C-alpha angles and dihedrals in degrees: 000000000000090000091053092048091049092049092050090051091052092049092048090051091051092052091050092048092048092052091051100045114088114228116240119201110226116216118270116250099247116188138180111235096191133025098186131055134169119214130185128219109252091002123236115350092214097266115164137195123183089350095304128116124229111253101225112136133201094205142030120229098215092203088070093062098040114082119215094011114159118192094203095062104019138057138192130242110190118189133170107242105226099191117051097137084263130075119257099235098177137049136235137178118231125206115190097187093054095033090232137145113197126194115242109163136009118271142060124306130180112216122190110221111205122183116192136176112258096217097051103015085231111158113241096177138009117175137143124248118200108223117197112195117201131181118255118246110297112237093194097064122162125237118195131184099041133067131209106245092015122155120222140173129245108266093025116135125208129196107215118194128191106186121214128213123203094295141100096270122131120186134220134183118197144170130180093206120102092215091072126065118200120196119190112219102182132049094236094046098248094133131041135172113221117203119191108210103168137032117255146087116295139185117216121187129203118200138183120210138204090236142339093256099039108058099206109145113220101175138008136193124193127211120192111196137177121221119198137177133046127090115322108247115243114238119224111199110240116234118253106261118242111243113249135190091242110125116249114256117256106246116243107255114244123221110278112245115252110248131219118305116264131179129205134172112237103173138015087266104024143066138181127227111203127201096037112155113224089003092172091068094058115106132192090256089062093058128078121188118187147151128217124246114246111270095004139079093227109133111225113194112236119225124297132295113250101186142356122200135169136209113184104306096342116102116198118200121191121193130204090228127056120242117255115247116269092355117142112237127196124210128193125183116197112236092011107064135357091191113079120245114221138203134175111235119242120263118233112203125131091257090056092067107110103163140026122212141167132220099204117064093155119053136175115260124233094037139074110268132198114220093207099238113210131190125212134187125228091276093053095254112151104236097168094119091061102037107035092082094051099048105103100199134021115184117205117180140150112263090227139011110293135177100192099067144019137200126238112183107305094341134085131215124202118200096199138027126252093033124135124204132175115228128193120217119195136171135185107226100176149318132276121238086266093055096255118143118255103217129188119200139181137169129221134185112227125191128200124219141181116222114232126209112251099183150315126268120194143169138199113219137169092223122074095187098077119068119219114261125200093250097043120129104257124230126187105182144058136175128265113264091022121115114241142176129209117210128180142188128200109222121210130204092247090061096256124125136208129207123228090264094047090050089052097246107166103155127054126177140154134243094226114037090176087070105027135024127188115235131191126312115269125222094258092059097259127111132247115243122216116197117214096177141348114277142077132303136165121233111220124206123204136174120207096037132286091320094041133101119311108229107172150334139221127202114223129189121208109206125204116276116287116257130185107251105158143020124210120200128182140172121225092226138003101230127062125186111216095193104122091213090064099050094211120177140178132196129229115203123193128188127188111209133199128223090274093059094252126131117256113215126207095035115143111248126190134180131205132176111253115248115253098040094075094074094041104050115357146280125292123208107211125194125205131284117257115193089343095308134107126182115212116201119211088223089062091065114088112198119214116253113280093008114121093196145292144162126332114199124193137179119227112202142184113179107308092343121096142170133185128233126189132190135168122242130198139162105241131165115236107235100201146024132190118217123191101187099283095334114118122253114291137180099209115039131181126205119195112201094176113126112209124202117256134171113324118245128195113287096358142047113247116222137182122230130200097185122116137196118248124207130185119200125199121185093236136066098228102074105143136181120240121207091205136043111270117239133180088246091068117098126230090253090058088058091047093242135111123261109276093016119128118216138165124239139176137200128204125206123187117202089342095309118115112235113224092200142344126235133189129037103289099079111037140162113205120167094342092311113122111201132190108195121193095209138025134169106312091339142078136198112281115249117253145093113292122192118192118195121191122205139188111214129189106190126225139183095252106002135019135212107244120186128178109233102180146322137217131196118211119189114195116196128180115204095168108139115237114247118258113215114206127186114235100175135020099229145359134207092202111126093213113086092211093049091046090051093050090047093053102032144037128202119218124193119179093351093305126106118232118233118251091251090065090072106090102169142001129199117219128187139171127233127218091275092056095252116145121229136187100234102179143353129212116210133189121226118188125208125184093220103041103023124226120359115194123196134177119216127190121236120220114242091235092069100024098070113122107212 
């Protein structure tokens, strides 16, 4: 009896302690699964082989490479790492909210993936991912050495080349004729030898592929050639085959030709274009949907495209906005049709309802259920969204006397599962000319069901702030002396789930209290677990108290207490510039791990410079680790006198555990610096030259501008522009410098095309200062993607030393809305053309009308019939930063006629 009393006292003390101890959520062990990823510009073009699509992606979903990421408690910070000891030669776009890295230009880019806790902003992970961006397969490939329609001799050999650029293309030359022999000379199929062995007419095909393992053809060129000469082959007549009873082979079906294009509206905000060849390759950017302004031919884009999907040759386009009733819409698809397809949008009045339907034919019993009534017009377009609020009466009734269900308004209630009833739905959508009701009816069979539990899913976690979701990664163990929570969901055969509370669980215990004890209930609905010893125990769930119904169990393993067994230390880069003018830094990260390979937080970490390196290179001043990270400034490294640089070695320790890190230091001058007004240095810069309408002022229209000026400084006066890409094969004279002379050059490409020179005042080079200016006098920088590459060149007699110094990407966008010119009056007797224009027309930019004083000039001309037209108008836009911006806009003849 004393033993029982003592045990009860111990258990009571545990319960009291548990109730008093606050629960602390330990950080989730977030890991990076991959540190390298290849992306492709534009992604897969929709190529198929044997029914499968090529898996070449334009973007990386970072969640897929981060283990244990939880979007409810964590967030991404994605940044291009600009100093990896190697130059970032490509370009990507990062999106923190979507956790996405998207390819933008060919090359290699290092992106730092940081995962941090939303509530505290505490970093849980910070690692680099090497992104390699390749071109997609080039459809405009070049074939040399053979001509379509060419004539050749028997025995003649051709060398056919299909050059590759730095992309994913693989080449293939093929012919099904036995009079032609093709010999591949390169692994990737860029060179073939063609041998003509017999006279005849042959077809030779050249193809380019997505890759050498995935045979998805992206482009094909055909060459029909004639071969003459050589001995004429003797023809032996083939014997007449003896008929057999063998069945004739079923011919292989050929691809059905794609018919004419047709367009049809399918929903209030969607339409389908049929007969589209290679429909799967069409993207939203290829499609333009627009209406036409009344009385003009000005095309006004309509809304934005929400989704594009394809099934065989049918292309479905869904918009964010609904189509206006009886409005004509025009659709163009780049690469498919230059002539617009048109459709008249469906009307949505009560009288347009032609059919009634429902979406729910199976409903849960023992609760009121909505059948999901839908209304369709004669063309099958679902117009429910527009008409359901204007239908005065909907009658829902059983088609015969039933005892298993009843109707309440527009809902049904079944009193038992597995019952089927037929319901009639009717509406009155109008009256005939004689006052008789026009009624539309339909009948539907509806079945009731009871969901049945098909199992229990559960997880053991050390964080009570995240509730278990059906698709969560499940864990069934935790370590002794760690806090833990068990959460569970009951899964039903209809796909629904119930929590412990929803299932009615009110008593939880364990099969082995010596190992595991159940604590209090946590806010998410789970239960705290208290480990008494290492081992296994089963958690038992009941509803109706300790003597109630058993509803499920979960096996939990308690592992031995975590112990630090290893320390991992890394540097973010291998080279550190100690020049204080540069401000270079590197980061040392250290992680203490337990015997299960998991990171242990809160462990003390120290760092000391290893003896022996102090007298060789210099002395490093290290700070302390914070959350496993330490930033080392180059300016904190003091090099020994007369030493240009060398290796710094340091020992990172935690208790008896230690690891060594090494990095190289040197005192180097930084040759360049970008400056964007007062914005810090950046690799990828965006200029917005769009002028948006603001409040009107007297005489001018006031606008706001987001554009900035960009300036690049080089510490030399001889920065020059090259109109071609520099190569080591170029001589000093080709660079315009003397042999042995070192000079600095730059190249500019716009949208992938190398510029031979720049004119005007927006891109200038004065005294070694390269400037990109958003606005000039009456002009602004043209939209596009600019890439500036900087080189150091030491010229030679036959070859030169060419080194890439740096690169910058500048994206110029122009979101300025086009002016809309509206007619206000039919004619004017005013002798002044400008006054007549202002009397008859108004100009609207960004939903605001410009004042008459903004019109600075109009251009008027006569046609062959003597009619006068306004041909163009020049308007003045004033901006406080950049002054006056003047722009001329053409006026369509349909609205420019002066009557």
